[in-house]
N, C-alpha and C positions, 0 to 999 in steps of 0.2 A: 161065223165066228165060231172062232174055239173055247172049250172054256176055259184056258189062261189065257187066251185073248178078255173074257165075260173079267172074269177076276180079276184082272188087270187094269180094266175100266170103272169095276167098281171099286177097285180102291183107290184112282183115282180120283172117281168123285166123291168118297169120302172122304181124302185129304184134302178136296176141292171143299169143299161142307166146312171142315174142321179150320181149315182157314177164312174161309166166309163171318164162321161165329168168330175167329182171333179177331179179325176186322171190325165185327161188331160190337166186340167188348173194347177194343181202343176207341171206338164213336162214341160209345155209353159215355166210357171215360172223360173223355176228349169233354163234352159236352153235361157231364155232369160239373167239370171244371169250369166250364161256362157259364152255367147258369150259378154256381156258390159266388163268381165270380162279374154276374148280374145282380143275384140279392148283394151284395157286398158295393156295389155302386147305387142299387136302388136305398140301402141303408143309406152310404152317405146323399145323396143326391133327396133325402127326406128331410136329414141332418142340418143340409144346407138350409131348406125351407122352412125350417122352422126356425132357426138362427136369423136366416133375411127378413123371417115375415115377423119376428119379436125387435129386430130393428127396424124395420117399417112401420110399426108398431106404437113404437116410441117413440120415433122421427115424428109421424103424425099427430102425438101425445104431444111435439115440442113447439109442430106449428100450430098446434088446434091453440095453444097458452101465447104464444106469442102472437097471435089473431089477438085475444081475447088484450094484451098488453096493448096493443097500437090502438082498437076500438077504444079500450081506455082514455089513448093518446089524447086521440082525435076527436074522443069529448072534452076531453080539458082543454083544448085548442081551440073546439070553440067555443067553449065558456068565456075562455081570454076572448078571442077575436069580437064578444060583445061586450066585453068589459073593455074592452082598448073602441070599440064603438063608440061605448055610451063616454067615456071620459073623452073621446074625442067631440061629442056633441058638447058637451061642459062644457071641455077650452076656450072652443071656437061661440059658443053662447058669451063667454068672459073674458073675450079677448074682442067681440063687436063690441058688449058695453062702455068694456075702456075705453075704445075707438072714440065711440059717443062721447063721453066722458071727457075724454082730451084734445077730439076735438071743440064742443066747444068752450072751456077752457082756454085753448089755445089761442080759438077766436075771439076768444072773451079779453083776455089779455092783448092779441092782436089790437081791439076796435080801442082800445085803451089807451095802450103807447100809442096807433097811430093817434085818437086826438092830442094827447100829449105833446108830441113830434107837429104839428097842427099851432099850437097853441105858442110851442117854444118858435114853431115858424113865424108868426107873424109878428110875436115881440121882435125877431131878430127882426126882421122888414121894416119893421117901425124901427128897430135904431140903427137901422142901416141906410134908412131917409133922413133922417134927422142929421146922420153927421154927412149925407152928401154919394153915398155908393152906389143907389138905388138897394131895388129887394135883393131878397136870395135867391129868390128862382131865375134870376137872368135876364127881367122884366124895367 
């Protein structure tokens, strides 16, 4: 190799090194832009997590309050069920008592009317026998 060839090679290598440094600068700038974009995304995701976390906490609180209200309603309905059961027992007892009383009254009235009608039948038989038409029961 001659001196001019060596000089040319050194200059070419120097140019190659400069171009490599330029490429590295471009790569560094791109990485910096990507880093900034990732940082912005990280902030955005963090904000979303905070908002969603707050919303989930609020929903959890609302569900807790609803659960408490439903527990209260369940207790009230259990109380109503107990009261209705008591009323049912009370009315059943009252209706049974009335049934016994009315049955006794109706049986008493039935026996009175039966006795009265038998007396009327007997008198009617006597009257019919006297006028000559036979008894009321067809004998």
